[in-house]
C-alpha positions as CSV (number, residue, x, y, z in Angstrom):
1,M,-2.0,3.2,-22.6
2,S,0.8,3.2,-25.1
3,D,0.3,3.4,-28.9
4,P,-1.5,0.1,-29.8
5,S,0.7,-0.4,-32.9
6,T,3.7,-0.9,-30.6
7,A,2.1,-2.2,-27.4
8,P,2.9,-5.9,-26.8
9,P,0.1,-8.3,-26.1
10,G,-0.2,-9.7,-22.6
11,R,2.9,-11.3,-21.2
12,N,2.0,-14.8,-22.5
13,G,-0.2,-14.0,-25.5
14,P,-3.2,-11.8,-26.3
15,W,-4.7,-9.2,-23.9
16,R,-7.4,-10.8,-21.6
17,V,-9.9,-8.7,-19.6
18,L,-12.2,-9.9,-16.8
19,I,-15.4,-7.9,-16.7
20,L,-18.0,-8.0,-14.0
21,D,-21.4,-6.8,-15.4
22,R,-23.3,-5.9,-12.3
23,D,-26.7,-5.8,-14.0
24,P,-29.2,-6.5,-11.2
25,D,-31.4,-8.6,-13.5
26,D,-28.6,-10.6,-15.1
27,P,-25.2,-10.3,-13.3
28,K,-22.3,-12.1,-15.0
29,W,-18.6,-12.5,-15.2
30,I,-17.1,-12.1,-18.7
31,V,-13.6,-13.0,-19.9
32,A,-12.8,-11.0,-23.1
33,T,-9.7,-11.7,-25.3
34,V,-8.1,-9.0,-27.5
35,V,-6.2,-10.8,-30.2
36,E,-5.3,-7.9,-32.6
37,L,-3.5,-4.8,-31.4
38,A,-5.7,-2.8,-33.7
39,D,-8.6,-3.7,-31.4
40,M,-7.1,-1.3,-28.8
41,R,-6.6,2.5,-29.1
42,P,-5.5,5.2,-26.7
43,A,-8.1,7.0,-24.6
44,G,-7.4,10.2,-22.7
45,P,-8.6,11.3,-19.3
46,G,-12.3,11.7,-19.2
47,A,-12.7,9.7,-22.4
48,A,-16.3,9.1,-23.6
49,V,-17.9,7.3,-26.4
50,D,-18.2,9.7,-29.3
51,E,-18.8,9.5,-33.0
52,V,-15.1,8.8,-33.8
53,T,-15.0,6.0,-31.2
54,T,-18.3,4.5,-32.4
55,A,-17.1,4.6,-36.0
56,W,-13.8,2.9,-35.0
57,V,-15.7,0.1,-33.1
58,A,-18.0,-0.4,-36.1
59,G,-15.0,-0.7,-38.4
60,R,-13.2,-3.2,-36.2
61,A,-16.4,-5.3,-35.8
62,G,-17.1,-5.3,-39.5
63,L,-20.4,-3.4,-39.1
64,A,-21.9,-0.5,-41.1
65,R,-23.1,0.9,-37.7
66,A,-22.4,-0.2,-34.2
67,A,-25.1,0.1,-31.5
68,L,-23.3,0.5,-28.2
69,T,-25.2,-0.4,-25.0
70,P,-23.7,0.9,-21.8
71,L,-23.0,-1.5,-18.9
72,P,-23.7,0.8,-15.9
73,G,-21.6,-0.2,-13.0
74,A,-19.4,-2.7,-14.9
75,L,-15.9,-3.3,-13.4
76,A,-13.0,-4.6,-15.4
77,W,-9.5,-6.0,-14.6
78,R,-6.6,-6.9,-16.9
79,V,-5.6,-10.5,-16.6
80,E,-1.9,-11.1,-16.5
C-alpha cells in the first residue's frame, strides 16, 4: 500500500471493503467504509498486530485502549 497521506480514496469515493467473517457460530458479511486516509497505514510483509498498531487503532477510534479480537479465517476484498 502506498503512503496513506497521498493515497487516493476508492475510484468513486471512500475505500470500501467487503469482509466475510467465517465464524461457525455467527457467519456474516460486513461492508466497511474507510472515510479518512489517516484510517489506513502501511503494513509490511508478515505484519502483525503489535503495540504500535494497537496504539494507532486506539487513537483513530478515540479510545484510551483498544481491545482487538481476531477474526480467525476472515476474508476481505477491496470494493471498486
